[in-house]
N, CA, C and O of each residue as an XYZ file, in Angstrom:
340
protein
N       2.270     -5.276     18.668
C       1.828     -4.843     17.335
C       0.847     -5.783     16.795
O       0.562     -6.842     17.355
N       0.303     -5.351     15.624
C      -0.778     -6.155     15.005
C      -0.176     -7.475     14.422
O       0.978     -7.546     14.000
N      -1.011     -8.450     14.437
C      -0.558     -9.682     13.754
C      -0.661     -9.532     12.273
O      -1.279     -8.586     11.784
N      -0.066    -10.449     11.540
C      -0.010    -10.272     10.124
C      -1.276    -10.049      9.365
O      -1.317     -9.102      8.578
N      -2.312    -10.825      9.522
C      -3.551    -10.465      8.849
C      -4.247     -9.180      9.286
O      -4.790     -8.409      8.496
N      -4.191     -9.016     10.567
C      -4.747     -7.667     11.131
C      -4.007     -6.533     10.532
O      -4.627     -5.551     10.125
N      -2.749     -6.607     10.456
C      -1.951     -5.470      9.772
C      -2.344     -5.257      8.413
O      -2.581     -4.119      8.007
N      -2.437     -6.332      7.631
C      -2.710     -6.162      6.238
C      -4.156     -5.618      6.030
O      -4.380     -4.740      5.198
N      -5.107     -6.152      6.792
C      -6.462     -5.597      6.757
C      -6.580     -4.220      7.125
O      -7.354     -3.481      6.517
N      -5.795     -3.775      8.177
C      -5.862     -2.383      8.637
C      -5.278     -1.491      7.534
O      -5.841     -0.431      7.257
N      -4.145     -1.894      6.883
C      -3.552     -1.096      5.935
C      -4.511     -0.965      4.624
O      -4.576      0.071      3.962
N      -5.208     -2.086      4.351
C      -6.070     -1.982      3.154
C      -7.325     -1.072      3.549
O      -7.835     -0.358      2.685
N      -7.821     -1.096      4.848
C      -8.909     -0.293      5.187
C      -8.574      1.169      5.114
O      -9.399      2.032      4.814
N      -7.319      1.396      5.406
C      -6.829      2.930      5.467
C      -6.594      3.353      4.034
O      -6.844      4.507      3.685
N      -6.089      2.393      3.145
C      -5.716      2.796      1.755
C      -6.899      3.165      0.970
O      -6.868      4.184      0.279
N      -7.946      2.414      1.021
C      -9.091      2.588      0.115
C      -9.639      4.040      0.188
O      -9.710      4.724     -0.833
N     -10.016      4.492      1.371
C     -10.607      5.928      1.516
C      -9.526      7.003      1.077
O      -9.833      8.010      0.439
N      -8.234      6.698      1.475
C      -7.201      7.667      1.080
C      -7.056      7.802     -0.427
O      -6.942      8.917     -0.936
N      -7.057      6.719     -1.129
C      -6.974      6.724     -2.607
C      -8.202      7.219     -3.213
O      -8.157      7.863     -4.261
N      -9.347      6.944     -2.590
C     -10.620      7.482     -3.074
C     -10.651      9.023     -3.000
O     -11.127      9.730     -3.888
N     -10.082      9.487     -1.820
C     -10.019     10.954     -1.735
C      -9.119     11.582     -2.693
O      -9.416     12.639     -3.249
N      -8.015     10.954     -2.905
C      -7.037     11.457     -4.001
C      -7.701     11.495     -5.344
O      -7.506     12.451     -6.094
N      -8.479     10.491     -5.680
C      -9.091     10.397     -6.945
C     -10.109     11.411     -7.121
O     -10.289     11.920     -8.228
N     -10.864     11.774     -5.989
C     -11.871     12.861     -6.034
C     -11.203     14.261     -6.272
O     -11.632     15.109     -7.055
N     -10.113     14.376     -5.499
C      -9.504     15.788     -5.507
C      -8.845     15.969     -6.870
O      -8.999     17.038     -7.461
N      -8.133     15.003     -7.393
C      -7.428     15.189     -8.592
C      -8.436     15.252     -9.785
O      -8.261     16.010    -10.739
N      -9.398     14.490     -9.680
C     -10.533     14.540    -10.650
C     -11.265     15.880    -10.630
O     -11.579     16.474    -11.662
N     -11.513     16.312     -9.423
C     -12.237     17.613     -9.424
C     -11.385     18.788     -9.747
O     -11.925     19.848    -10.061
N     -10.036     18.670     -9.689
C      -9.182     19.716    -10.099
C      -8.878     19.462    -11.591
O      -8.062     20.180    -12.168
N      -9.476     18.518    -12.193
C      -9.232     18.198    -13.680
C      -7.716     18.028    -14.011
O      -7.225     18.474    -15.048
N      -7.026     17.370    -13.083
C      -5.616     17.036    -13.311
C      -5.534     15.658    -13.967
O      -4.549     15.355    -14.640
N      -6.561     14.818    -13.777
C      -6.604     13.529    -14.389
C      -6.823     13.591    -15.883
O      -7.969     13.843    -16.254
N      -5.923     13.403    -16.753
C      -5.990     13.395    -18.224
C      -6.464     11.906    -18.638
O      -6.217     10.896    -17.978
N      -7.186     11.952    -19.846
C      -7.667     10.621    -20.244
C      -6.490      9.619    -20.428
O      -6.709      8.437    -20.161
N      -5.332      9.975    -20.837
C      -4.190      9.006    -21.014
C      -3.804      8.499    -19.586
O      -3.488      7.316    -19.458
N      -3.816      9.340    -18.503
C      -3.612      8.753    -17.196
C      -4.547      7.847    -16.711
O      -4.179      6.941    -15.964
N      -5.887      7.995    -17.087
C      -6.933      7.143    -16.751
C      -6.671      5.862    -17.352
O      -6.700      4.861    -16.636
N      -6.395      5.764    -18.687
C      -6.162      4.589    -19.502
C      -4.896      3.825    -18.918
O      -4.931      2.602    -18.780
N      -3.834      4.537    -18.597
C      -2.714      3.935    -17.936
C      -2.969      3.202    -16.683
O      -2.496      2.099    -16.412
N      -3.801      3.942    -15.897
C      -4.326      3.309    -14.575
C      -5.038      2.112    -14.735
O      -4.819      1.158    -13.988
N      -5.988      2.061    -15.767
C      -6.699      0.802    -15.971
C      -5.805     -0.308    -16.517
O      -6.006     -1.497    -16.271
N      -4.775      0.163    -17.294
C      -3.846     -0.842    -17.832
C      -3.071     -1.596    -16.691
O      -2.708     -2.766    -16.808
N      -2.868     -0.885    -15.665
C      -2.112     -1.453    -14.519
C      -2.850     -2.431    -13.603
O      -2.228     -3.125    -12.798
N      -4.226     -2.483    -13.735
C      -4.982     -3.206    -12.823
C      -4.663     -4.686    -12.863
O      -4.671     -5.319    -11.807
N      -4.364     -5.319    -14.091
C      -4.039     -6.726    -13.972
C      -2.695     -7.012    -13.197
O      -2.527     -8.047    -12.551
N      -1.800     -6.066    -13.306
C      -0.493     -6.094    -12.617
C      -0.756     -5.965    -11.075
O      -0.152     -6.667    -10.263
N      -1.656     -5.066    -10.730
C      -1.852     -4.862     -9.216
C      -2.505     -6.123     -8.697
O      -2.180     -6.532     -7.582
N      -3.420     -6.784     -9.437
C      -4.044     -7.945     -9.007
C      -3.100     -9.126     -8.906
O      -3.162     -9.907     -7.957
N      -2.230     -9.249     -9.888
C      -1.235    -10.226     -9.866
C      -0.246    -10.041     -8.693
O       0.168    -11.022     -8.075
N       0.152     -8.709     -8.370
C       1.067     -8.488     -7.298
C       0.390     -8.834     -5.989
O       1.074     -9.308     -5.082
N      -0.884     -8.634     -5.832
C      -1.686     -8.903     -4.670
C      -1.703    -10.420     -4.429
O      -1.536    -10.854     -3.289
N      -1.899    -11.229     -5.468
C      -1.925    -12.655     -5.321
C      -0.521    -13.157     -4.982
O      -0.365    -13.960     -4.062
N       0.462    -12.717     -5.682
C       1.892    -13.240     -5.371
C       2.239    -12.743     -3.922
O       2.764    -13.521     -3.126
N       1.973    -11.568     -3.612
C       2.308    -11.014     -2.328
C       1.619    -11.803     -1.170
O       2.218    -12.023     -0.118
N       0.345    -12.220     -1.399
C      -0.402    -13.005     -0.400
C       0.198    -14.387     -0.260
O       0.256    -14.917      0.850
N       0.634    -14.972     -1.324
C       1.345    -16.290     -1.299
C       2.682    -16.229     -0.503
O       3.000    -17.084      0.324
N       3.425    -15.159     -0.819
C       4.745    -14.991     -0.129
C       4.495    -14.732      1.280
O       5.227    -15.261      2.117
N       3.488    -13.932      1.646
C       3.198    -13.589      2.965
C       2.877    -14.841      3.869
O       3.230    -14.947      5.044
N       2.213    -15.703      3.207
C       1.764    -17.006      3.929
C       2.995    -17.795      4.211
O       2.907    -18.641      5.101
N       4.070    -17.657      3.622
C       5.364    -18.471      3.916
C       6.171    -17.862      4.931
O       7.056    -18.542      5.450
N       5.959    -16.490      5.342
C       6.788    -15.789      6.254
C       6.188    -16.099      7.603
O       4.983    -15.938      7.798
N       7.056    -16.567      8.593
C       6.597    -16.806      9.965
C       6.093    -15.475     10.651
O       6.562    -14.390     10.308
N       5.190    -15.578     11.563
C       4.462    -14.451     12.167
C       5.582    -13.460     12.830
O       5.633    -12.240     12.667
N       6.413    -14.213     13.566
C       7.426    -13.430     14.281
C       8.330    -12.578     13.284
O       8.606    -11.405     13.533
N       8.778    -13.243     12.129
C       9.603    -12.618     11.174
C       8.914    -11.421     10.564
O       9.511    -10.372     10.322
N       7.578    -11.630     10.316
C       6.806    -10.545      9.694
C       6.852     -9.347     10.684
O       7.101     -8.212     10.281
N       6.600     -9.635     12.022
C       6.557     -8.531     12.919
C       7.879     -7.834     13.013
O       7.905     -6.609     13.134
N       8.964     -8.534     12.965
C      10.163     -7.891     13.049
C      10.479     -7.045     11.860
O      11.014     -5.940     11.961
N      10.120     -7.617     10.691
C      10.387     -6.850      9.457
C       9.550     -5.611      9.443
O      10.100     -4.542      9.180
N       8.209     -5.659      9.715
C       7.397     -4.394      9.747
C       7.948     -3.364     10.785
O       8.103     -2.183     10.474
N       8.226     -3.828     11.970
C       8.771     -2.960     12.985
C      10.035     -2.275     12.533
O      10.236     -1.084     12.766
N      10.897     -3.060     11.872
C      12.179     -2.545     11.410
C      11.985     -1.532     10.396
O      12.670     -0.510     10.439
N      11.072     -1.718      9.434
C      10.841     -0.795      8.275
C      10.189      0.461      8.972
O      10.529      1.574      8.569
N       9.341      0.357      9.916
C       8.785      1.548     10.642
C       9.850      2.324     11.327
O       9.792      3.554     11.327
N      10.865      1.656     11.937
C      11.940      2.403     12.566
C      12.740      3.219     11.563
O      13.048      4.396     11.754
N      13.072      2.480     10.425
C      13.846      3.090      9.375
C      13.028      4.335      8.727
O      13.611      5.389      8.472
N      11.789      4.171      8.503
C      10.990      5.265      7.999
C      10.927      6.391      8.915
O      11.029      7.538      8.481
N      10.747      6.120     10.290
C      10.764      7.107     11.247
C      11.972      7.909     11.331
O      11.925      9.134     11.441
N      13.077      7.228     11.280
C      14.454      7.888     11.331
C      14.571      8.726     10.149
O      14.942      9.895     10.251
N      14.261      8.167      8.974
C      14.374      8.942      7.756
C      13.501     10.299      7.828
O      13.919     11.373      7.396
N      12.460     10.151      8.321
C      11.484     11.305      8.474
C      12.109     12.332      9.508
O      12.021     13.541      9.295
N      12.720     11.843     10.596
C      13.364     12.808     11.609
C      14.542     13.389     10.987
O      14.815     14.568     11.215
N      15.311     12.635     10.176
C      16.595     13.232      9.688
C      16.319     14.159      8.495
O      16.820     15.284      8.469
N      15.598     13.747      7.590
C      15.414     14.386      6.266
C      14.087     15.232      6.201
O      13.922     16.022      5.272
N      13.141     15.065      7.187
C      11.959     15.756      7.181
C      10.879     15.255      6.347
O       9.800     15.846      6.313
């Protein structure tokens, strides 16, 4: 599997275009109301704070433990998908 930093980088690289596409689709469909946009901007400091805290926590987790944790979560998610659809 991917090492810790490679996994995080790959996830970030996939997330940015995915969220950009959602923003374009919902914006184009005029689903985004002004109050939702304001709420989104209000959450930015919390997202940045979560990123900083998450990075510090991640630095404390051993590489092997990170791999086991991620692989375990992927197995659980896969089983959930198979069972519940």
